[in-house]
N, C-alpha and C positions, 0 to 999 in steps of 0.2 A: 536575393535573402528567399528561403523556398516560403516561408511564412506565408499564408494567405487566410483574411479573418472572415470570420462567417458573419451574416449577419445580426447586428444588436439583437440581444434577446432581453426583452424586459415583460420578466414573469414572479408575480406576487403570489404570496403564498396560497392564496383560495384557486389561483388558476393555475399551481404547480402540477397536480396530481393530473387534469385533463390534459395540459400540453404533453407529459410525460404518455399518457395513454396515446395519443394521436400520433406522436413521431417515436413509439416504440420499435418499429422494425426498422427504422433510419438509424436508430442510436443505440441499438441493442446491444447489451455491455455484459463482460462477463467479470470475474475475478478471479484472479489466480495467488493463491495464498501460497505461498514461500514457507515452509517449515520443515526444511530437511536439513537445517544447518546441525553443529555438534554441540552448542551449548556451553563452548569453551571457556566463556568468561563468567558464567554463571556458577561456578565452583561446585559444583554438585553433578552427581552420575546421573541423575534423572534428565530427561530431556526438557527443557524449559517450556515448552509448548503444553506438558502434562502436567507441570507444577498446578497446585489449588491455588485461587484466587478468588476468595469468597467464596470457598465451597463449589465451585466449577473451573474446570480445568482453561488456563490463560488460552488456549486454541478453539475454544469453545466459547468464549467470549467473542473473541474474533469474527467466527464464523455466525455467531449471532448477529452481530452486527451488519452482515453484509446479506443475511438473508431476508434481515428487516428493513433493508433499504430497496425500494421499490424501482430503480433505475438498474437494480443487479438483477440479470436474468438467469447468470449462471455461475456456478462455483468449482473450482477445481483445486486441490490440494495438493500439491507438489511436497513430498514427505519423502523419507527413508522407507524402503519395501517392508521392513521388519515392523513399522508402526502401522502399515496398511489397516490390519485388524483393529488397532484402538482407534483410529481415526473415524472408521465406518461405524463403528460402536459408538464413537461419541456423537456421529451425524445421528445416527438414529435415534438416541438420548435426547436430545436438544433439537429434533426435529428439524434437522438443515436438509428441507428438502429441494432445495436447487442446485445440492452437490452431485454433478455426473458423473466424474472420473477422481481416483486417486493416480497421481503419478507421480514415478520414481525420479527423485532428488540427482542432478549433476554433480562433478565434482566444486562449481563453481556456483554462486548464487545466478548469476548472468548465465550458465549451463541447466540450472533448474528452471528459469523463466522460459527459456528457449525448448525445455521438455513440455511444460505448460500448454507454451502454445499450438503444440503440434497438436493436441486434444480438444482445440476449442470448437465451437459449432460452426459449422459453414456461414449461418447467418447472422455470426457477431460482429459487428463494426467496430467496437471500442471495447477494448480491455483494459483492466485494473490492476497493477501489478501491488500485490501488500503483503508485508511482512506478517506471518502468523502468531509475532509475538507482543506487536502493534495491538493491544487487546483493548485499549480504551477509546479507540474510532467511535464514533458515532453514526449512525445510519442516514442523519444530518447531514454532519461531515461530507460523507460520501457522496452525497447526492450535490451537497455545493461544488466537489471537484468535478464529478461528472456534468454538471451542468459547463462548468467550464471548458471543461475538456471538449465539448459538443461543439464551442464556439470557437477554439484557438487550436483543435486538432491534439492538443499534448497539454496537461494540469497535472499539478503535484502540491498535495498536500504539503503547508510546510507554516513556520512561525519566523516572523522578523526577529532577528538576533535583539536583546534588552541589554544583556550584560556589554561590558568595556572587553573588545578583544586585542588579545598579545601576540605576537610575532617576536618568536625568541630563534637563538641560534639550537645546536644539537646538544649545547649542555645545559640547555633551559635558562639562559640570561637573554633578557630582554633587548629586542632591537626595534622595535616600535609598536604604535598603538595603530592599529587598522583603525580605519573609518568606518562603522559600524552602520553608517545608511546604506539601505538598499539590501544587507546583508539578510540572508535567511536561514533558518537549520530546515533541510529536506525530510518530510516524512514521507507517508504512506498513508493511503494510497497515490499511487503516482500512474495516471490514467492518459491511453494514448489511442490515437486510431490505428485499426490492426493492420494494416497494410505501411502506417509508419512507422510502426514499432518495428513490425517485421522487416523491412528495409532498414531501418538501425540497429538490427540483429545481424543482418548479412552485411552491413558496410564494417561492422565490428571484426565480424570473423574474418573478413577478407584484410584488413589492417592488422590484426592482429590484437586488437584493444579489447583489454578488459579493465570492468570496472565493477564496484560494487553499489551503485545507483545508475539506474534506469534512466532517470534523467540525462545523465551523462552521455549514456549509449546514442539518444534522440540528439542532443547538443553537437555530437560527434560528427552527427548527419548532416548539421549547417541548419537546423532548427530550435527554435526557442520554445521554452516552455514556461507556462503561465503559473507562476506562484497562487497557491491560493491559501489565505490565512484561516489556521483550524486549533491556534490556542497553543498552550505549553501542555495541556492534558492530553494531549496524543501523544503519550509517550510508548516507548519499548522496552520490554525488557528484557535486560542485557546483563544485568547483574543482580545478589542477593539483595541488596540495597533496593531494586526497584519495587521489588513485591512490597513491602510497607506502605510505598507511597503511592503505588496504583490502589491497593486496598482502601485507602484515607481518601482517594478521589473516589473512588465507588461510595463510598460510607456517604459522602459530601452530596452526590448526585442524589442519592437515595432518600436524603434528607430533605433534597432542595424541591422534589416532586409531588 
């Protein structure tokens, strides 16, 4: 097994900031925000990244979360070249000062992530791959996944499956009920040591291995990824029905603070 465990980290909330500052250089982390998709399942001509959610663009919600997270030092956005000016203006409006580069997306998510990796600062030690449309992620959740990645070299936001899971045949007829014990729904951010993730990209290219989940790239290399519980609210805007749900979550959060 390639996995090597890092020393146990016992950090309480009061000591978290001091620990982060002390280890900033060793654990310097960049976020690669993937926003180059075609929004084909949204059913709208407008790119979902620019749809308004509580009077703020979806992508801006995502960027602000990573901007406010103390464990993130650099932000890159991978998007279509025709959206560069829109994202630049968005970053200016919402004061995303950690944004260093806009990168042209590839034909697949995997290629887009690879393009983003080519623009990382040389001193970055960890990379957080994130969906631009997963706009309800919080700085606290990002930090939680970062801390797990610093220990295990690979960690992912996720949520334990709560519903009954059925496996069917191609006609939709049930074949079995799947035991949901230890089943997780992967989310983002998915955070990896940069050398590990670069090796995973290289191995995938060499093998012709293509996936839509970055955890799978690292697993293909023979490495295990630590799942980090981030709850049901860390949803991704994929269809029109996700927008009112996201708005309800944001309203609930505003009442709770």
